[in-house]
C-alpha positions in Angstrom: -9.2 -81.4 26.6 -6.6 -78.7 25.9 -8.2 -75.6 24.3 -5.5 -73.0 23.8 -3.6 -72.3 20.6 -0.5 -71.3 22.6 -0.6 -74.7 24.3 -0.5 -76.4 20.8 2.3 -74.1 19.8 4.3 -74.8 22.9 3.7 -78.6 22.5 5.0 -78.4 18.9 8.0 -76.3 19.9 9.0 -78.6 22.8 8.5 -81.8 20.8 9.8 -80.8 17.4 12.4 -78.1 18.0 15.3 -80.4 17.3 13.7 -82.4 14.5 13.9 -79.9 11.7 10.7 -81.2 10.1 8.8 -79.6 7.3 5.4 -78.9 8.7 3.7 -78.9 5.3 5.2 -82.2 4.4 4.2 -83.9 7.7 1.2 -81.8 8.8 -1.2 -84.8 8.6 0.9 -87.0 11.0 1.6 -84.0 13.3 -2.2 -83.3 13.4 -2.9 -86.9 14.3 -0.3 -86.7 17.1 -1.8 -83.5 18.4 -5.3 -85.0 18.4 -4.0 -88.0 20.3 -2.4 -85.6 22.8 -5.8 -84.1 23.5 -5.9 -81.0 21.4 -8.9 -80.3 19.2 -8.9 -79.8 15.5 -9.9 -76.1 15.6 -7.0 -75.2 17.9 -4.6 -77.3 15.8 -5.7 -75.5 12.6 -5.3 -72.1 14.3 -1.8 -73.1 15.5 -0.7 -74.0 12.0 -2.1 -70.7 10.7 -0.1 -68.9 13.4 3.0 -70.7 12.3 2.3 -69.8 8.7 2.0 -66.1 9.7 5.3 -66.4 11.5 6.9 -67.8 8.4 5.3 -65.1 6.2 6.7 -62.4 8.6 10.3 -63.5 7.6 9.5 -62.3 4.1 9.4 -58.6 5.2 5.9 -58.4 6.6 6.8 -56.3 9.7 8.8 -53.1 9.5 10.1 -50.8 12.2 12.6 -48.0 12.4 15.5 -47.8 14.8 15.4 -44.9 17.3 11.7 -44.6 17.1 9.5 -44.6 20.2 7.0 -47.5 20.4 3.5 -46.4 21.3 1.1 -49.3 21.9 -2.3 -49.2 20.4 -5.3 -49.6 22.7 -5.7 -53.2 21.5 -2.1 -54.0 22.1 -2.1 -52.4 25.6 -5.2 -54.4 26.5 -3.6 -57.7 25.5 -0.1 -56.9 26.8 -0.3 -55.6 30.3 2.4 -53.3 31.8 4.6 -56.1 32.9 4.6 -57.6 29.4 5.4 -54.2 27.8 8.1 -53.6 30.4 9.6 -57.1 29.6 9.7 -56.3 25.9 11.5 -53.0 26.7 13.9 -54.9 28.9 14.7 -57.4 26.1 15.4 -54.5 23.8 17.7 -52.8 26.3 19.8 -56.0 26.9 20.0 -56.6 23.1 17.9 -59.8 22.9 15.3 -58.0 20.7 15.9 -55.3 18.2 13.0 -53.1 17.0 12.2 -55.4 14.2 12.0 -58.6 16.3 10.1 -56.7 18.9 7.5 -55.9 16.3 7.4 -59.5 15.2 6.8 -60.6 18.7 3.9 -58.1 19.1 2.5 -59.1 15.7 2.5 -62.8 16.8 1.0 -62.0 20.2 -1.8 -60.0 18.5 -2.4 -63.0 16.2 -3.3 -65.1 19.2 -7.1 -65.0 20.0 -6.6 -64.6 23.8 -7.8 -61.4 25.3 -4.7 -61.1 27.5 -1.3 -62.6 27.3 0.6 -63.3 30.5 4.4 -62.8 31.0 5.1 -66.5 30.7 3.1 -66.8 27.5 5.0 -63.8 26.1 8.3 -65.4 26.9 7.2 -68.5 24.8 6.1 -66.3 21.9 9.4 -64.5 22.0 11.3 -67.7 22.0 9.4 -69.0 19.0 9.9 -65.8 17.1 13.6 -65.8 17.8 13.9 -69.4 16.8 12.4 -68.7 13.4 14.6 -65.6 12.7 17.9 -66.1 10.8 20.8 -64.5 12.5 19.2 -64.5 15.9 20.9 -67.5 17.3 22.6 -65.7 20.2 19.4 -63.9 21.2 17.5 -67.2 20.9 20.0 -69.0 23.1 19.8 -66.2 25.7 16.0 -66.4 25.6 16.0 -70.1 25.8 18.1 -70.0 29.0 15.8 -67.3 30.4 12.7 -69.4 29.8 14.1 -72.8 30.9 16.4 -71.7 33.7 14.9 -70.1 36.8 16.2 -66.6 37.3 17.1 -65.7 40.9 16.9 -62.1 42.0 15.2 -59.4 40.1 15.6 -57.9 36.6 16.9 -54.3 36.5 
């Protein structure tokens, strides 16, 4: 049995990304499909709550100021190791994330119940956040290529 909220979110993202469905309108059938796929009801409910939090963040829930220095709280630093924090900085430097979308990614990572988030999981969260942000189509496309296409060499 699959036990991770992020696994549920990734399943939803991979299977419904092109369907443009309304989760509220079809939540019951999606829940049935997720149960059939091996996810438990608790994790499914948490995934829907996570998605609702992401939708709420579009309505001005997260604020940041350009030019400010991001200092991670102890809780954030414990959940996002140095490689994850470096990756977020890299995404800002190459223009995939701005300070607001960075804060949305961090907010959604902190909403996951996992004690630690790995780099691959962070990439998925970032992809989901960008997908749900109006005006971020180019950044989403870049991130989608980054997640699904293997990168050769190293990032600088």
